[in-house]
C-alpha positions as CSV (number, residue, x, y, z in Angstrom):
1,M,29.4,14.1,5.6
2,K,26.2,16.0,5.5
3,A,24.1,17.1,8.5
4,I,20.6,16.4,7.9
5,L,18.6,13.7,5.9
6,P,14.8,13.8,6.5
7,L,13.8,10.3,5.5
8,F,9.9,9.8,4.7
9,I,8.9,6.2,4.1
10,F,5.3,5.8,3.2
11,V,3.9,2.2,3.8
12,D,0.8,1.6,2.1
13,A,-2.1,0.4,4.1
14,C,0.1,0.3,7.3
15,G,-2.7,1.3,9.5
16,W,-3.1,2.2,13.2
17,E,-5.2,-1.1,13.9
18,I,-2.3,-3.0,12.4
19,I,0.8,-1.9,14.3
20,K,-0.9,0.0,17.6
21,N,0.0,-3.8,19.5
22,D,3.0,-4.8,17.1
23,P,6.6,-3.9,18.1
24,F,7.1,-2.6,14.6
25,L,10.0,0.0,14.4
26,Q,10.1,0.4,18.4
27,D,13.9,0.7,18.1
28,F,14.1,3.0,15.2
29,A,10.9,5.2,15.7
30,P,9.2,4.9,19.1
31,Q,7.1,7.7,18.5
32,R,3.8,7.0,17.3
33,R,0.4,8.4,16.5
34,R,-2.8,7.3,14.9
35,L,-3.8,9.7,12.1
36,R,-6.9,10.0,10.6
37,S,-7.3,8.8,7.1
38,V,-9.3,10.9,3.8
39,F,-12.2,9.4,2.7
40,G,-11.6,7.4,-0.7
41,Y,-9.1,5.2,-1.9
42,S,-5.3,5.7,-2.5
43,S,-6.2,7.9,-5.5
44,A,-7.4,10.0,-3.0
45,C,-5.4,9.5,0.1
46,I,-1.8,9.9,-1.8
47,P,-2.3,13.2,-3.3
48,S,-3.6,14.5,0.2
49,I,-0.7,13.6,1.6
50,L,1.7,15.1,-1.1
51,S,-0.1,18.3,-1.2
52,G,-1.7,18.8,2.1
53,R,-5.2,19.3,1.1
54,M,-8.5,17.7,0.6
55,P,-9.9,16.1,-2.7
56,V,-12.1,18.8,-3.3
57,D,-9.3,21.2,-3.5
58,H,-6.9,18.8,-5.5
59,R,-9.4,17.0,-7.3
60,N,-7.7,13.7,-7.0
61,W,-10.3,11.5,-5.6
62,C,-11.8,7.9,-7.5
63,Y,-10.1,6.9,-10.9
64,F,-13.5,6.2,-13.0
65,V,-15.9,8.9,-13.7
66,Y,-18.7,9.0,-16.1
67,D,-17.9,11.7,-18.8
68,P,-18.2,10.5,-22.5
69,K,-17.2,13.6,-23.9
70,N,-13.7,13.4,-22.5
71,S,-13.3,9.8,-22.3
72,P,-9.9,8.7,-23.6
73,F,-11.3,5.1,-23.9
74,R,-13.5,5.1,-27.0
75,S,-11.0,3.6,-29.5
76,L,-11.0,0.4,-26.9
77,R,-14.7,-0.7,-27.6
78,W,-13.2,-3.0,-30.3
79,L,-12.5,-5.0,-27.0
80,R,-16.0,-5.8,-26.3
81,W,-15.9,-8.4,-29.1
82,L,-13.0,-10.4,-27.0
83,P,-14.5,-13.4,-25.3
84,T,-15.3,-12.6,-21.7
85,S,-13.4,-15.8,-20.8
86,L,-10.6,-13.7,-21.9
87,T,-10.8,-10.3,-20.8
88,G,-12.4,-11.5,-17.6
89,R,-8.8,-13.1,-16.2
90,R,-7.2,-10.6,-14.1
91,R,-3.9,-11.7,-15.7
92,V,-5.3,-10.3,-19.2
93,R,-6.5,-7.4,-17.8
94,R,-3.3,-6.3,-16.3
95,W,-1.7,-6.8,-19.5
96,L,-4.2,-4.6,-21.4
97,S,-3.8,-2.0,-18.7
98,K,0.0,-1.6,-19.5
99,Y,-0.9,-1.5,-23.1
100,V,-3.7,1.2,-22.5
101,K,-1.3,3.0,-20.3
102,M,1.7,3.3,-22.7
103,R,-0.8,4.1,-25.8
104,L,-2.6,6.5,-23.9
105,K,0.7,8.5,-22.2
106,F,-0.6,8.1,-18.7
107,R,2.1,8.8,-16.0
108,G,0.2,7.8,-13.0
109,Y,-1.2,4.3,-11.4
110,F,-3.7,3.1,-14.1
111,D,-5.5,0.1,-13.9
112,L,-8.5,-1.0,-16.3
113,Y,-9.6,-3.2,-13.3
114,N,-13.3,-4.8,-14.1
115,M,-14.7,-1.7,-16.3
116,P,-16.8,-3.5,-19.2
117,F,-15.2,-2.7,-22.5
118,K,-18.4,-2.3,-24.1
119,D,-19.0,0.9,-22.0
120,V,-15.8,2.1,-21.1
121,G,-16.0,4.8,-24.0
122,L,-18.2,6.6,-21.9
123,Y,-15.9,7.1,-19.1
124,D,-12.7,9.0,-17.9
125,F,-9.9,8.0,-15.9
126,T,-9.0,10.7,-13.3
127,E,-5.2,10.3,-12.5
128,K,-3.5,10.7,-15.9
129,K,-0.5,12.6,-14.4
130,S,1.7,10.9,-11.5
131,P,1.2,12.5,-8.0
132,L,4.7,11.4,-7.1
133,Q,6.1,14.0,-9.7
134,P,6.3,18.0,-9.8
135,G,2.9,19.0,-11.9
136,G,1.1,15.7,-10.8
137,M,-2.0,17.1,-9.3
138,N,-5.1,17.6,-11.1
139,R,-5.4,21.0,-9.2
140,G,-2.8,22.9,-7.7
141,T,1.0,21.8,-6.5
142,N,2.5,19.0,-4.5
143,I,5.6,18.4,-2.3
144,F,7.6,17.8,-5.2
145,D,6.7,21.1,-6.6
146,H,7.7,22.7,-3.4
147,L,11.4,21.0,-3.6
148,K,11.6,22.0,-7.3
149,E,10.8,25.4,-6.8
150,R,13.2,25.9,-3.9
151,G,15.8,23.9,-5.6
152,I,16.1,21.1,-2.9
153,P,17.3,18.2,-4.1
154,Y,15.4,15.2,-3.4
155,H,14.9,11.4,-4.0
156,V,11.5,10.0,-4.8
157,S,10.5,6.3,-5.8
158,E,9.4,5.3,-9.2
159,P,6.7,2.6,-8.7
160,E,7.6,0.6,-11.5
161,R,10.9,-0.3,-9.9
162,G,9.2,-2.1,-7.2
163,E,10.0,-1.9,-3.5
164,Q,13.6,-3.4,-3.8
165,G,14.4,-1.4,-6.7
166,N,13.5,1.5,-4.9
167,L,15.4,0.9,-1.9
168,E,18.6,0.2,-3.8
169,A,18.1,3.5,-5.7
170,L,17.5,5.4,-2.6
171,L,20.9,3.6,-0.7
172,H,22.8,5.1,-4.0
173,D,21.6,8.5,-3.7
174,I,22.2,8.4,0.1
175,A,25.9,7.1,-0.4
176,G,26.4,9.9,-3.1
177,E,25.0,12.4,-0.5
178,R,23.7,14.2,-3.1
179,I,19.9,14.8,-1.5
180,D,18.5,16.8,1.2
181,F,15.2,15.0,1.5
182,A,14.1,11.6,0.6
183,F,10.5,9.9,-0.2
184,L,10.6,6.2,-0.3
185,Y,7.1,4.5,-1.4
186,W,6.6,0.6,-0.4
187,P,2.9,-0.4,-1.9
188,D,3.2,-4.1,-1.2
189,L,1.7,-4.5,2.1
190,D,-1.7,-3.1,0.7
191,G,-1.5,-6.0,-1.9
192,L,-0.9,-8.4,0.7
193,L,-3.4,-7.4,2.9
194,H,-6.0,-7.4,0.4
195,R,-5.3,-11.0,-0.2
196,V,-4.8,-12.5,3.2
197,G,-6.9,-10.2,5.6
198,N,-5.5,-8.1,8.6
199,Q,-5.2,-11.3,10.8
200,S,-2.9,-13.2,8.9
201,P,0.7,-14.1,10.2
202,E,1.9,-12.9,6.8
203,I,1.5,-9.5,8.0
204,S,3.8,-9.7,11.0
205,L,6.4,-11.6,8.6
206,K,6.2,-8.6,6.0
207,L,6.7,-5.9,8.8
208,R,9.8,-7.6,10.1
209,S,11.0,-7.5,6.4
210,Y,10.5,-3.9,6.5
211,E,12.5,-3.4,9.8
212,Q,15.4,-5.0,8.3
213,H,15.2,-2.9,5.0
214,I,14.9,0.3,7.2
215,K,17.6,-0.8,9.5
216,R,19.7,-1.0,6.5
217,L,18.8,2.2,5.3
218,M,19.2,3.7,8.5
219,A,22.9,2.6,9.1
220,V,23.8,3.5,5.7
221,A,22.0,6.9,6.0
222,R,23.8,7.4,9.7
223,G,27.3,6.8,7.7
224,H,26.6,9.9,5.5
225,Y,24.5,12.2,7.3
226,T,24.8,13.1,11.2
227,D,21.1,13.6,12.0
228,V,18.5,11.0,10.0
229,R,15.1,12.2,10.8
230,L,13.0,9.1,10.1
231,Y,9.3,9.5,9.6
232,V,7.2,6.3,8.5
233,F,3.7,6.8,7.7
234,S,0.7,5.3,6.0
235,D,-2.3,6.2,4.3
236,H,-4.9,4.1,5.6
237,G,-5.5,0.7,7.0
238,M,-7.3,-2.0,6.1
239,A,-10.6,-3.8,7.3
240,N,-11.4,-7.7,7.0
241,C,-14.7,-8.1,4.5
242,D,-16.7,-10.6,6.2
243,R,-19.8,-9.5,4.4
244,R,-20.8,-9.0,0.6
245,L,-23.2,-7.2,-1.3
246,D,-24.2,-7.6,-4.8
247,L,-25.7,-4.1,-5.5
248,R,-25.4,-4.5,-9.0
249,E,-28.3,-7.1,-9.3
250,R,-30.3,-5.5,-6.9
251,I,-29.9,-2.1,-8.7
252,Q,-31.0,-3.8,-12.2
253,S,-34.0,-5.4,-10.8
254,L,-35.8,-1.9,-10.4
255,G,-36.6,-1.9,-13.8
256,L,-34.2,0.9,-14.9
257,K,-32.0,0.8,-17.8
258,L,-28.3,1.7,-17.3
259,L,-26.9,4.4,-19.3
260,R,-30.1,5.5,-20.6
261,D,-31.5,6.0,-17.4
262,Y,-28.5,6.4,-15.0
263,A,-24.5,5.8,-15.1
264,V,-22.8,4.4,-12.1
265,V,-19.5,3.1,-11.1
266,Y,-19.4,0.4,-8.5
267,D,-16.1,0.8,-6.5
268,S,-15.6,-1.8,-3.7
269,T,-17.0,0.1,-1.0
270,M,-19.1,2.6,-2.7
271,A,-21.3,3.3,-5.5
272,R,-21.3,6.6,-7.5
273,F,-24.3,7.4,-9.6
274,W,-25.3,9.9,-12.5
275,F,-29.1,10.3,-13.4
276,F,-30.4,11.2,-16.6
277,N,-33.9,11.6,-15.3
278,D,-36.1,12.2,-11.8
279,N,-37.6,8.7,-12.2
280,A,-34.3,7.0,-12.0
281,R,-33.1,9.3,-9.5
282,Q,-36.3,9.0,-7.1
283,K,-36.4,4.8,-7.6
284,I,-32.4,4.5,-7.0
285,T,-32.3,6.6,-4.1
286,E,-35.3,5.5,-2.3
287,F,-33.7,1.7,-3.0
288,L,-30.6,2.7,-1.4
289,K,-32.1,4.5,1.8
290,N,-33.4,1.0,2.7
291,V,-30.1,-1.1,2.2
292,P,-28.8,-1.9,5.6
293,Q,-25.4,-2.7,4.5
294,G,-24.3,1.2,4.1
295,T,-25.7,4.4,3.7
296,I,-26.2,7.3,1.2
297,L,-23.7,10.3,2.0
298,S,-25.4,13.6,2.7
299,D,-23.8,16.6,1.1
300,E,-23.4,17.9,4.5
301,E,-21.5,14.8,5.6
302,L,-19.5,14.9,1.8
303,E,-18.5,18.3,2.8
304,K,-17.3,17.3,6.3
305,L,-15.3,14.9,4.6
306,G,-13.8,17.1,1.9
307,T,-15.3,15.5,-0.9
308,L,-18.2,17.5,-1.8
309,F,-17.7,18.6,-5.5
310,P,-19.9,21.4,-6.6
311,D,-20.1,20.1,-10.4
312,R,-21.0,16.5,-8.9
313,Y,-17.9,15.6,-11.4
314,F,-17.7,12.1,-9.3
315,G,-21.3,11.5,-9.2
316,E,-24.5,12.8,-7.9
317,L,-25.2,10.2,-5.2
318,I,-22.6,8.4,-3.1
319,F,-23.7,5.4,-1.2
320,L,-21.1,4.1,1.1
321,A,-20.9,0.4,2.5
322,A,-20.4,-0.3,6.1
323,E,-17.1,-1.0,7.4
324,G,-16.6,-5.0,6.7
325,V,-19.1,-5.0,3.7
326,L,-17.6,-5.8,0.1
327,I,-19.3,-4.6,-2.8
328,V,-19.1,-7.4,-5.1
329,P,-19.1,-8.0,-8.2
330,S,-18.2,-4.5,-8.9
331,H,-16.3,-2.4,-11.6
332,M,-13.0,-3.1,-9.3
333,G,-13.6,-6.7,-9.4
334,E,-15.7,-9.7,-10.4
335,R,-14.3,-11.9,-7.4
336,P,-14.7,-11.3,-3.8
337,I,-11.0,-10.5,-1.8
338,R,-10.2,-10.5,1.9
339,A,-9.6,-7.1,2.7
340,M,-10.1,-3.8,1.8
341,H,-9.9,0.0,2.5
342,G,-12.1,3.2,1.5
343,Y,-14.9,3.2,4.3
344,H,-15.6,6.2,6.3
345,P,-12.3,7.7,7.7
346,D,-13.7,7.4,11.3
347,A,-14.2,3.5,10.8
348,P,-12.0,1.9,13.5
349,H,-9.5,0.3,10.4
350,S,-9.4,3.3,8.3
351,Y,-6.9,5.1,10.6
352,A,-3.5,5.7,9.3
353,S,-0.3,5.5,11.4
354,L,2.7,7.9,11.9
355,L,6.1,6.7,13.4
356,T,9.1,8.5,14.0
357,N,12.8,8.8,15.8
358,Q,12.1,12.3,16.5
359,G,11.3,13.6,20.4
360,R,8.0,14.6,19.7
361,I,5.2,14.8,17.0
362,P,3.8,18.2,16.7
363,E,0.4,18.4,18.2
364,D,-1.3,19.9,14.9
365,I,-0.4,16.4,13.2
366,T,-3.4,14.6,13.3
367,G,-4.3,13.5,9.5
368,I,-2.5,12.3,6.8
369,P,-2.8,15.6,4.8
370,D,-0.7,17.0,7.7
371,V,2.2,14.7,6.7
372,Y,2.9,17.6,3.9
373,K,3.7,20.1,6.6
374,L,6.4,17.8,8.2
375,M,7.8,17.1,4.7
376,A,7.6,20.8,3.8
377,A,9.0,22.0,7.3
378,E,12.1,19.1,7.3
379,S,13.2,19.7,3.8
380,E,13.4,23.4,4.1
381,H,15.2,23.0,7.4
382,A,17.7,20.3,6.1
383,F,18.5,22.3,3.0
384,H,19.2,25.3,5.1
385,I,21.6,23.4,7.5
386,N,23.5,21.3,4.7
387,H,23.9,24.2,2.2
388,L,23.9,27.7,4.2
389,Q,25.3,26.9,7.5
390,T,28.8,25.0,8.1
391,S,28.9,24.7,11.7
392,P,28.6,21.2,13.0
393,V,26.6,22.2,16.0
394,T,23.7,23.2,13.7
395,A,23.2,19.3,12.8
396,K,21.1,18.7,15.7
397,T,19.1,21.8,15.3
398,P,15.1,21.0,15.7
399,A,13.5,21.6,12.4
400,P,10.7,24.3,12.5
401,H,7.9,22.6,14.0
402,A,5.8,25.2,15.7
403,A,2.3,25.1,14.3
404,A,2.6,28.8,13.0
405,A,5.7,27.9,11.0
406,M,3.7,24.8,9.6
407,T,0.9,26.8,8.8
408,A,2.9,29.2,6.9
409,V,4.1,26.6,4.8
410,A,0.7,25.1,4.0
411,T,-0.5,28.2,3.4
412,N,2.0,29.3,1.0
413,A,1.6,26.1,-0.9
414,V,-2.0,26.4,-1.2
415,S,-1.6,30.3,-2.4
416,N,0.8,28.8,-5.4
417,A,-1.9,26.1,-6.2
418,G,-2.8,26.2,-9.8
419,T,-6.4,25.7,-11.3
420,T,-6.1,22.9,-13.6
421,T,-8.8,20.5,-13.5
422,P,-9.7,16.8,-15.1
């Protein structure tokens, strides 16, 4: 039997508003805290969790950007000749996304969503690598680089396996006592919330199923590790979408020509613009100032949110919808969905959650990037105890959670960061 296993379980979209009044994991992880999320979608939140840094530092933010010079999709323009009755179907889009991902050798998450095939050759996709692997960030290192560099044996989920497959794979590694750190990723709650909203009885049923999985996981882990340090956390919450905004049609009515005067990506909760002349900049800016369902984010606000990119790679103007407003149709989808995330981090349903069986959560763990500090400290402590000390008394030694130790770990990670950009 080994001494310590830090077990980090990432439940996508399990936000604070979803669990704050729910008995979720009270028996296994009674300590809980609300965490501030990061502005953006999972494409920004997950890299921030895994690196301990903000999007402006790791350069993983939104998926699609206007970048004709570096677009990998120019060879796909023939798809525009296919009938929209076919390419507009979500099932067909999923199949095409799998084909394109394989052909282009992308390693991270990839989806064509609702990007028009006639224009897709002018856009780039920013997550070509997997943040769940060493070397997976657009800039700098992540927790898996940290583990690899220190020779700490670990387990990490492979999204292609699905939730049940990843659970079984982790149970196998735990039973073999071959790891000193585990990262389990469960994404299905996010998809369910998008479909049914955050008030559906299906959400409680899903949480109960997660509890059963964790109960089984903890039972097996405690049979092979004296001290199982459980952390269950999320990247954001989910807000019900009761209002819709057709921004695309209203922008088209301004008398400007797309891709001659401006380029845009309509995400589900924001619109990101690039301008090719002053007339387009002025007209679109003035129009958006008068849209009551959202606001233009100032450079000052973007800087506070860690998303002000000096090169404007992700857009020159960022319009953000108010919580509960869904931009539809958009490049993410042609039809409305019940709930969405990606609003301002201070919106009530944006907050993430952290639950643990440890006696306390350090005071400096307040946002989702801080989960990195917990993972780094716990993995190093477990490796030290499991391999360098043999006394059974040390199994219950607390991990070095002091703020100074956490800061040292994070500072070391940032100092080792590379400079590769998309």
